[in-house]
N, C-alpha and C positions, 0 to 999 in steps of 0.2 A: 850377667856381670861376672867378670873375672878379677880376682885380686891380682896385684902385681906379682909376676912370676907364675901365675896360673896358666894352665894349658887347656886347650880345647881341641878335640879331634872330631872330624866329621867326614862323611863321604858324600859325594855329589857328582853330578854330570857337568861337563863343559861341552859347549857346542861351537864349533868353528863358524857355523852359519846359523845364528839364532833366528828363529822364525816368529817367536812370541815374546812378549815383554818379560816373562819369567825365565827365559832361556839365558844362561850365563856363558859367555864365551871364555872368560878367564876370571877366576875368583880372586886373583891377586889384588887388583885395584880396590875391590870391595873390602878386603881384609886390611889393606893399607889404610883405607879411609876410616876403618874402625880401630885403627892403631894397634893392630895385632900383627906380630912378627910371624912370618911363616917359617916353620922349622922345616920338616920335609913336606914336599908336595909330590905325591907319586901317582903315576897312571897305573891302574890295575889292568894288567894285560889279560886278554881273553874274556873280558866281561861280556862283550856282545855275543860271543858264541855260546857262553853258558846260559845267558838269558834267552837266546834264540831256542836252545834245546828245551829249557824249562817251559817256555810258551808253547812249543810244539807238543810237549807232554800234557799241558793243561788242555789244549784243544783236542788232543787224542782221547783223553779220559774225561771229557766234559760230562758225559752222562753219569759216570760214577761219582764225580764231584757233586753234581746236582743231587744225586740220591743221598749222598752222605752229609752234605752241608746246606742243601736247599737252593732254590732258584736264585735268590738274591746274590749269594756268594758266587755261584757258577756264572751268572750273568756278568758280574763285576770282573771276574777273572777272564772271561771270554773277551770282554770289551778291552781290558788292558792288553791282552795278548794281540788283539787285532789293531789297536791304536799305537801302542808303544813298540811292539815288535818290529814293524817296518822302519822305525827311526833309530834303531840301535847302532847302525853303522855311522850315524851322524854324530855320535856322542863319544866322549872320552870319560871314563869313570875314574875319578880321582879320590885319593885319601889325603886329607890335609891336616896337619897338626899346626896349631897356632899357639902363640904365647903372648901374654900381656906383659910388656916390659915394666 
C-alpha cells in the first residue's frame, strides 16, 4: 500500500512476445489499473549483454562455485544460465517509478 503521494520504484522485464502467463509485454496498463501514475519508465540499455557475460562466467567457473557454495547453489546457477540466458534478447529491462496520487 502506498499513501497518497507515495512513490514506488521497481525493475522488471517486458517482453514484446510473451510466451507464458507471467510474461508482461508492458507494465503501463497494470500500473494504470492499480491507479499508480508512472513518473519515469526507462529501458536499461545493455542489460542483455551484461547478463550474457555474467552467465558465461558462471558456466566457466561452475566447478569453483560448486566447491565454494555447494551443489545446490551451483546447480541453480547453471540452470538459470541455461534457461534464462537464451531468452535475454527477447526482453527489455525497465526501471519504473510510480506514484500514488
